[in-house]
C-alpha angles and dihedrals in degrees: 000000000000091000093051090050091051093051090049094045090052094051101250109159099185117041138136127201110211125190113235111229119220118253128196095196097139093048092048093051093051096048136080124260095264094044089044090056089053092048092053091046090052091048093052091049091050094047090052089052090049088051092053093042107028093183087069093061126115093254140296142279120209117205112197128186112213 
């Protein structure tokens, strides 16, 4: 809501607000194969939750066409 208002207030005509999904890359790289599998599984489950409830995502990316 706030990002949308800022984009409108600054006169951006074309913009898209995209939720940023959580990634556990560093944790995955430092883990064993078995642990890495569970880390990837947990990451996918969290990403599904973020897609269902975007307010729970890790943040937002705003793509603006100038």
